[in-house]
C-alpha positions as CSV (number, residue, x, y, z in Angstrom):
1,M,45.4,6.4,-59.1
2,H,44.4,9.6,-57.4
3,Q,40.8,8.7,-57.8
4,R,41.3,5.3,-56.2
5,K,43.2,7.0,-53.3
6,Y,40.3,9.5,-52.9
7,Q,37.8,6.6,-52.6
8,W,39.8,5.0,-49.8
9,V,39.9,8.3,-48.0
10,K,36.1,8.5,-48.2
11,V,35.8,5.0,-46.8
12,I,38.0,5.9,-43.9
13,I,36.1,9.1,-43.2
14,L,32.8,7.2,-43.4
15,A,34.0,4.5,-41.0
16,G,35.1,7.2,-38.6
17,L,31.8,8.9,-38.7
18,I,30.0,5.6,-38.1
19,A,32.2,5.0,-35.1
20,V,31.5,8.4,-33.7
21,W,27.8,8.1,-34.2
22,G,27.9,4.7,-32.6
23,G,29.4,6.3,-29.5
24,F,26.5,8.7,-29.2
25,W,23.7,6.3,-30.2
26,P,22.2,4.4,-27.2
27,S,22.8,0.7,-27.1
28,Q,19.7,-1.5,-27.0
29,D,19.0,-4.2,-24.4
30,S,17.1,-7.4,-25.1
31,L,13.9,-5.6,-24.3
32,G,14.5,-3.0,-27.0
33,E,15.1,-0.2,-24.6
34,G,17.9,2.3,-24.7
35,D,20.8,2.1,-22.2
36,D,22.0,5.7,-21.6
37,R,25.4,4.7,-20.2
38,G,26.3,1.8,-22.5
39,N,28.9,-0.4,-20.8
40,A,29.0,1.3,-17.4
41,T,29.4,-1.2,-14.6
42,T,28.5,1.0,-11.7
43,N,26.0,3.9,-11.3
44,R,23.9,5.4,-8.6
45,I,21.2,8.0,-8.2
46,E,22.0,10.4,-5.3
47,G,19.4,11.8,-2.9
48,V,16.8,9.1,-2.7
49,A,15.4,9.7,0.8
50,Q,14.6,7.1,3.4
51,F,10.9,6.5,3.4
52,R,8.3,5.7,6.1
53,L,7.5,2.2,7.4
54,D,3.9,1.3,7.3
55,T,2.2,-1.9,8.3
56,D,0.0,-1.9,5.2
57,S,1.9,-2.7,2.0
58,G,-0.1,-0.2,-0.1
59,P,0.5,2.9,1.9
60,M,4.1,1.9,2.3
61,A,4.4,1.6,-1.4
62,I,3.1,5.2,-1.8
63,Y,5.7,6.4,0.7
64,A,8.4,4.7,-1.4
65,F,6.8,6.2,-4.5
66,Q,7.0,9.7,-2.9
67,S,10.7,9.2,-2.2
68,C,11.4,8.1,-5.8
69,L,9.5,11.1,-7.2
70,G,11.4,13.4,-5.0
71,V,14.6,12.8,-7.1
72,L,12.5,13.0,-10.3
73,G,11.4,16.5,-9.6
74,F,7.9,16.0,-8.1
75,N,6.9,17.0,-4.6
76,Y,3.3,16.0,-3.9
77,S,1.6,15.2,-0.7
78,Y,0.8,11.6,0.4
79,S,-3.0,12.4,0.2
80,K,-2.6,13.5,-3.4
81,F,-1.0,10.1,-4.3
82,A,-3.6,8.2,-2.2
83,G,-6.3,10.0,-4.1
84,I,-5.2,9.8,-7.7
85,S,-4.1,6.2,-7.2
86,G,-7.5,5.1,-5.8
87,A,-6.0,3.9,-2.5
88,A,-7.9,6.5,-0.5
89,F,-11.2,5.0,-1.7
90,K,-10.6,1.3,-1.2
91,F,-11.7,-1.1,1.5
92,V,-10.7,-4.8,1.3
93,Y,-11.9,-7.4,3.8
94,D,-10.6,-11.0,3.9
95,T,-12.3,-13.6,6.1
96,T,-9.3,-15.9,6.3
97,E,-6.0,-15.7,8.1
98,A,-3.1,-14.7,6.0
99,Y,0.2,-12.8,6.1
100,E,-0.4,-9.1,5.9
101,P,1.0,-8.4,2.4
102,L,-1.4,-11.1,1.1
103,R,-4.3,-9.6,3.0
104,D,-3.5,-6.0,1.8
105,L,-5.0,-6.6,-1.6
106,F,-5.7,-3.7,-3.9
107,P,-8.4,-3.5,-6.6
108,T,-6.1,-1.1,-8.5
109,D,-2.4,-0.9,-9.0
110,V,-1.7,2.1,-6.8
111,L,1.7,2.9,-8.2
112,Q,0.8,2.4,-11.9
113,S,-2.3,4.6,-11.5
114,A,-0.5,7.4,-9.8
115,S,2.4,7.2,-12.2
116,A,0.1,7.4,-15.2
117,Q,-1.6,10.6,-13.9
118,I,1.7,12.4,-13.8
119,G,2.9,11.3,-17.2
120,F,4.7,8.0,-16.7
121,E,2.5,6.2,-19.2
122,D,4.5,2.9,-19.2
123,A,5.0,2.6,-15.5
124,H,4.3,-1.0,-14.4
125,W,5.3,-4.0,-12.2
126,E,7.8,-6.3,-13.9
127,T,7.2,-9.8,-12.7
128,G,8.4,-13.2,-13.6
129,R,11.5,-11.9,-15.4
130,S,14.8,-13.8,-15.2
131,I,17.5,-12.1,-13.1
132,D,19.5,-11.3,-16.2
133,E,16.5,-9.6,-17.8
134,L,15.8,-7.7,-14.6
135,M,19.4,-6.5,-14.3
136,R,19.2,-5.1,-17.8
137,I,16.0,-3.3,-16.8
138,I,17.5,-2.0,-13.6
139,K,20.6,-0.8,-15.4
140,R,18.6,1.0,-18.0
141,E,16.4,2.8,-15.5
142,I,19.2,3.8,-13.1
143,D,21.3,5.0,-16.1
144,A,18.3,7.2,-17.1
145,G,18.1,8.6,-13.6
146,R,15.0,6.7,-12.5
147,P,14.9,4.6,-9.3
148,L,12.9,1.4,-9.0
149,I,10.7,-0.1,-6.3
150,A,11.1,-3.8,-5.3
151,S,9.7,-6.0,-2.6
152,D,11.3,-8.7,-0.5
153,L,14.8,-8.3,-1.7
154,E,15.9,-9.2,1.8
155,T,13.7,-11.8,3.5
156,S,14.5,-10.3,6.9
157,A,12.8,-7.0,6.1
158,Y,9.3,-6.4,7.4
159,H,7.1,-6.2,4.3
160,G,10.3,-5.9,2.3
161,L,9.8,-2.7,0.2
162,F,13.0,-1.2,-1.1
163,I,14.0,1.5,-3.6
164,I,16.8,0.4,-6.0
165,A,19.0,3.5,-6.3
166,G,22.1,2.0,-7.9
167,Y,24.0,-1.0,-9.1
168,D,27.6,-2.3,-9.0
169,L,27.9,-5.1,-11.6
170,E,31.6,-5.7,-10.7
171,T,30.6,-6.9,-7.2
172,S,27.0,-8.1,-8.2
173,H,25.4,-5.7,-5.7
174,L,22.5,-3.3,-5.7
175,L,22.3,0.0,-3.8
176,V,19.0,0.2,-2.0
177,Q,17.1,2.6,0.2
178,G,14.3,1.4,2.5
179,A,12.0,2.0,5.4
180,L,14.2,-0.1,7.7
181,R,17.5,1.3,6.3
182,R,19.9,3.9,7.7
183,A,20.1,7.4,6.2
184,G,22.5,6.2,3.5
185,Y,22.1,3.4,1.0
186,D,22.8,-0.2,1.8
187,S,24.6,-2.5,-0.6
188,I,23.0,-5.9,-1.0
189,P,23.9,-8.9,-3.2
190,I,21.8,-9.3,-6.4
191,A,19.3,-12.0,-5.5
192,E,19.2,-15.2,-7.6
193,G,15.4,-15.0,-7.4
194,W,12.7,-14.1,-4.9
195,D,8.9,-13.8,-4.3
196,G,7.2,-10.7,-3.1
197,S,4.0,-8.6,-2.9
198,T,3.1,-5.9,-5.5
199,A,0.4,-3.9,-3.7
200,S,-1.7,-4.4,-6.8
201,P,-4.2,-6.9,-8.2
202,V,-1.1,-8.9,-9.4
203,G,-0.7,-9.7,-5.8
204,W,2.3,-12.0,-5.0
205,A,4.7,-12.5,-7.8
206,S,8.2,-13.8,-8.8
207,N,11.0,-11.1,-8.9
208,P,8.6,-8.1,-8.6
209,V,10.1,-4.7,-9.5
210,F,8.2,-1.5,-10.2
211,V,9.5,0.4,-13.2
212,F,8.6,4.1,-13.9
213,G,9.8,4.1,-17.6
214,R,10.0,7.3,-19.6
215,Q,7.8,10.2,-18.8
216,V,5.8,11.7,-21.6
217,K,6.9,15.3,-22.0
218,G,4.2,17.9,-21.5
219,S,1.9,15.6,-19.6
220,G,2.4,15.7,-15.8
221,D,-0.1,18.1,-14.2
222,A,-2.2,18.5,-17.3
223,R,-2.8,14.8,-17.6
224,A,-4.1,14.7,-14.0
225,G,-6.5,17.5,-14.8
226,K,-10.1,18.1,-15.7
227,N,-13.0,15.7,-15.3
228,G,-11.3,13.7,-12.5
229,P,-10.1,10.4,-14.0
230,S,-9.2,9.4,-10.4
231,I,-12.7,10.1,-9.3
232,A,-14.2,7.8,-12.0
233,A,-11.8,5.1,-10.8
234,A,-12.7,5.8,-7.2
235,I,-16.4,5.2,-7.9
236,E,-15.7,1.8,-9.3
237,I,-13.4,0.9,-6.4
238,M,-16.0,1.9,-3.9
239,K,-18.7,-0.1,-5.6
240,G,-16.4,-3.1,-5.3
241,G,-16.3,-6.7,-6.2
242,E,-14.0,-9.7,-5.4
243,L,-10.3,-10.3,-5.5
244,E,-8.8,-13.8,-5.7
245,Y,-5.4,-14.6,-4.3
246,G,-3.3,-17.5,-3.0
247,R,-2.5,-19.1,-6.3
248,H,1.2,-18.1,-6.5
249,P,3.5,-20.9,-5.1
250,G,5.4,-18.2,-3.1
251,E,2.3,-17.4,-1.1
252,E,1.8,-20.9,0.3
253,P,4.0,-20.5,3.5
254,Y,2.0,-17.4,4.4
255,L,-1.5,-18.8,4.1
256,G,-3.3,-20.0,7.3
257,E,-5.4,-22.3,5.1
258,A,-4.9,-23.7,1.7
259,G,-5.6,-21.3,-1.2
260,P,-6.9,-19.8,-3.3
261,H,-8.8,-17.3,-1.2
262,T,-11.3,-14.6,-2.2
263,A,-11.4,-11.2,-0.6
264,G,-14.2,-8.7,-1.1
265,Y,-13.6,-5.0,-1.8
266,G,-15.9,-2.0,-1.7
267,L,-19.5,-2.7,-0.7
268,K,-18.9,-6.4,-0.9
269,A,-16.3,-6.1,1.8
270,F,-18.7,-4.5,4.3
271,E,-21.1,-7.4,3.8
272,L,-18.4,-9.9,4.6
273,L,-17.3,-7.9,7.6
274,S,-20.9,-7.7,9.0
275,Y,-21.3,-11.4,8.6
276,D,-18.0,-12.1,10.5
277,I,-19.0,-9.8,13.3
278,A,-22.4,-11.5,13.6
279,H,-21.3,-15.1,13.4
280,R,-17.6,-15.5,14.1
281,P,-16.7,-16.3,17.8
282,L,-13.5,-14.9,19.3
283,V,-13.2,-17.7,21.8
284,T,-13.7,-21.4,21.0
285,M,-13.0,-24.6,22.9
286,Q,-10.2,-26.8,21.7
287,D,-9.2,-29.9,23.6
288,G,-11.2,-28.7,26.5
289,E,-9.3,-25.4,26.7
290,P,-10.5,-21.9,25.5
291,H,-8.7,-20.6,22.4
292,L,-8.6,-17.0,21.2
293,D,-9.0,-16.5,17.4
294,F,-6.2,-14.0,17.2
295,G,-6.4,-14.0,13.4
296,F,-9.9,-12.5,13.5
297,L,-8.8,-9.9,16.0
298,W,-5.8,-9.0,13.9
299,R,-7.9,-8.7,10.7
300,I,-10.4,-6.4,12.3
301,D,-7.7,-4.1,13.8
302,S,-5.6,-3.9,10.6
303,Q,-8.3,-3.8,7.9
304,I,-10.6,-1.4,9.8
305,G,-7.6,0.6,10.7
306,Q,-6.7,0.9,7.0
307,L,-10.3,2.0,6.3
308,Q,-9.9,4.7,8.9
309,H,-6.6,5.8,7.4
310,D,-7.8,5.8,3.8
311,R,-11.0,7.7,4.3
312,T,-9.0,10.4,6.1
313,Q,-6.9,10.7,2.9
314,A,-10.0,10.8,0.7
315,F,-11.3,13.7,2.8
316,T,-8.0,15.6,2.5
317,F,-7.6,14.8,-1.2
318,L,-11.1,16.1,-2.1
319,R,-10.8,19.2,0.0
320,Q,-7.7,20.0,-2.1
321,A,-9.9,19.7,-5.2
322,R,-12.2,22.5,-4.0
323,A,-10.5,25.2,-6.2
324,G,-11.6,23.4,-9.4
325,L,-15.3,23.2,-8.5
326,P,-18.0,25.6,-9.7
327,P,-19.4,27.4,-6.7
328,E,-22.8,25.6,-6.9
329,Q,-21.0,22.3,-6.2
330,N,-19.2,23.4,-3.0
331,A,-22.1,22.4,-0.8
332,L,-22.1,18.9,-2.3
333,L,-18.3,18.6,-1.8
334,E,-18.8,19.7,1.9
335,E,-21.3,16.9,2.3
336,L,-19.1,14.4,0.7
337,T,-16.0,15.2,2.7
338,A,-18.1,15.2,5.9
339,S,-19.3,11.7,4.9
340,F,-15.7,10.5,4.6
341,Q,-14.8,12.1,7.9
342,A,-17.7,10.2,9.5
343,V,-16.6,6.9,8.0
344,S,-13.1,7.5,9.4
345,R,-14.6,8.3,12.9
346,D,-16.9,5.2,12.9
347,A,-14.1,3.0,11.7
348,K,-12.1,4.2,14.7
349,G,-15.0,3.4,17.0
350,L,-15.3,-0.1,15.4
351,R,-11.7,-0.8,16.0
352,E,-12.1,0.2,19.7
353,V,-15.0,-2.4,20.0
354,F,-12.4,-5.1,19.3
355,W,-9.4,-3.5,21.1
356,Q,-9.5,-1.0,23.9
357,A,-7.0,-0.5,26.7
358,M,-8.1,-1.1,30.3
359,P,-8.0,2.3,32.1
360,P,-5.0,2.8,34.5
361,G,-7.4,3.3,37.4
362,V,-8.5,-0.3,37.2
363,T,-6.2,-1.9,39.8
364,T,-8.0,-5.1,41.0
365,A,-9.4,-8.2,39.3
366,D,-13.0,-7.4,40.5
367,S,-12.8,-3.8,39.1
368,A,-11.4,-5.2,35.8
369,V,-14.3,-7.6,35.5
370,A,-16.8,-4.8,36.3
371,Y,-15.3,-2.4,33.8
372,A,-15.2,-5.1,31.1
373,R,-18.8,-6.0,31.5
374,G,-19.9,-2.3,31.4
375,S,-17.6,-1.3,28.5
376,S,-18.7,-1.4,24.9
377,S,-15.4,-3.1,24.0
378,I,-15.2,-6.8,23.4
379,V,-11.4,-7.1,23.9
380,L,-9.5,-5.1,26.5
381,N,-5.8,-4.8,26.7
382,L,-4.5,-5.6,30.2
383,S,-1.4,-3.6,31.1
384,V,-1.6,-4.9,34.7
385,P,0.7,-6.8,37.0
386,M,1.0,-10.6,36.5
387,W,-0.6,-11.4,39.9
388,M,-3.8,-9.7,38.6
389,I,-3.7,-11.8,35.4
390,D,-3.4,-14.9,37.5
391,E,-6.3,-13.8,39.7
392,L,-8.5,-13.2,36.6
393,K,-7.6,-16.7,35.4
394,S,-8.5,-18.2,38.7
395,M,-11.9,-16.5,38.5
396,G,-12.5,-18.2,35.2
397,E,-12.3,-15.1,33.1
398,P,-11.2,-15.5,29.4
399,V,-7.7,-14.0,29.6
400,F,-5.2,-14.6,26.9
401,E,-1.6,-13.7,26.0
402,T,-1.3,-12.3,22.4
403,H,1.4,-10.8,20.2
404,W,0.1,-7.4,21.5
405,G,0.1,-8.3,25.2
406,W,-2.4,-9.8,27.6
407,V,-6.1,-9.3,26.8
408,M,-9.5,-10.0,28.5
409,V,-12.4,-10.9,26.3
410,A,-15.8,-9.6,27.4
411,D,-18.0,-10.7,24.4
412,S,-21.8,-10.3,24.4
413,P,-24.7,-10.3,21.8
414,E,-25.3,-6.6,22.7
415,K,-21.7,-5.6,21.9
416,R,-21.8,-7.5,18.6
417,M,-25.0,-5.7,17.7
418,G,-23.3,-2.4,18.5
419,A,-20.5,-3.3,16.2
420,R,-22.8,-4.3,13.4
421,L,-24.7,-1.1,13.7
422,L,-21.4,0.8,13.2
423,V,-20.8,-1.3,10.0
424,R,-24.3,-0.5,8.9
425,A,-23.8,3.2,9.4
426,I,-20.4,3.1,7.5
427,L,-22.0,1.1,4.6
428,S,-24.8,3.7,4.3
429,R,-22.4,6.5,4.2
430,E,-20.3,4.7,1.6
431,R,-23.3,4.3,-0.7
432,N,-24.2,8.0,-0.3
433,S,-20.5,8.9,-1.0
434,I,-20.7,6.9,-4.3
435,R,-23.8,8.8,-5.3
436,M,-22.2,12.2,-4.5
437,L,-19.0,11.3,-6.3
438,E,-21.1,10.4,-9.4
439,E,-22.8,13.8,-9.2
440,L,-19.5,15.6,-8.8
441,L,-17.6,13.7,-11.4
442,P,-18.2,16.1,-14.4
443,D,-16.9,19.1,-12.4
444,V,-14.1,17.7,-10.2
445,D,-10.6,19.1,-11.0
446,T,-7.9,16.8,-9.6
447,R,-4.9,18.7,-11.0
448,L,-1.9,18.2,-8.8
449,E,-0.7,21.3,-7.2
450,R,3.0,21.2,-6.5
451,E,3.3,21.2,-2.7
452,R,5.3,20.0,0.2
453,P,4.5,16.5,1.5
454,E,2.1,16.4,4.4
455,G,2.9,14.2,7.5
456,Q,0.0,11.8,7.3
457,Q,-0.3,9.0,9.8
458,G,-0.9,5.4,8.8
459,P,-2.9,2.8,10.7
460,R,-1.6,1.3,14.0
461,G,-1.3,-2.3,12.7
462,N,0.9,-4.5,14.8
463,R,1.2,-3.2,18.4
């Protein structure tokens, strides 16, 4: 009798232990990942800072990335992230008209590449998941203290990048921080499904969310260390190739022409750019009226502006790698950084060929025509009174109203040749930079020094 009672006591104790252990053991979601808070219905990560708006989806993603990493204990400069992700070394040129997030293609996943170098080995874009699956992923990450990055959660948002900083399952809302947000978080309904850009070769996707995942302990700075893994990637990005896009159904409303389209990156992109400059007219006749190809003008401004921006980051990133080089390689590094500076300078000059402001001193239609003829710029922005615009029109000058204001086109074979010479100079420097990177590769140390973020400026984009 006593023995049987003792056995029941053991069963009760064992059941109690199992119950206690069960309370400490993380539950598993359908993806096999632990949920650190079990059945919590609300949670938020405090302190996710508002991030910077940028007209290019890749740099804007890096700004969002910085904001996320700030609450994860990392404090690195924008140029570091641009360098280790490969974004500082890219150049993509697309010859067709498309919505900017489609045109801002990346031959590398900038967020995944940067995350991997600081120890988030499983960081990736989740795409094509059902909303139920995504909510389990979002809950798991927020409960573990890791924010997420998503695009186009609100269709009214320009380029639509958001940081998911919390959830409220009781009201079916997400707490988000974004470049168009106030200082605090906004609460938005959990979407039933959406399409958006990923700033990666994945391009446009269904329900895109970037997930950091668990960080491998002891990696971090050491993993982004000797022998420059980011430099090896940079070489391949600069050599280039082709990127196809326009296949996802969600992209169709944003394509000027039926897809798919192919964009070139690296050396290939400069060949496409040079061909466009040589052969693509800015003004064509349609139904007997002159028509401005604004899409071409927009692409030149945005994509060359991005080249100017990125090579400035490449220059800064490599200057920060100086400490890891043997003394005999310093001269080569100086030559390489000077090459990137020159590319950024020539890219600025190329943009100004296709967009330059008419000087304030030009106050008559005749003086505007004279200035335009003598200028090296093909397109001049006219911040002048409307009567002067009307007078230029009456003189038969090609004057057009654009999204960026009134412009006057003063195209000529000589100006096109000047633009092509700038492209040729940039292409030559890019080839030399690849050669120098290959020579530096065995010695470059790209370890991430913990530092305060630098206030880097992005391209002008839409005016």
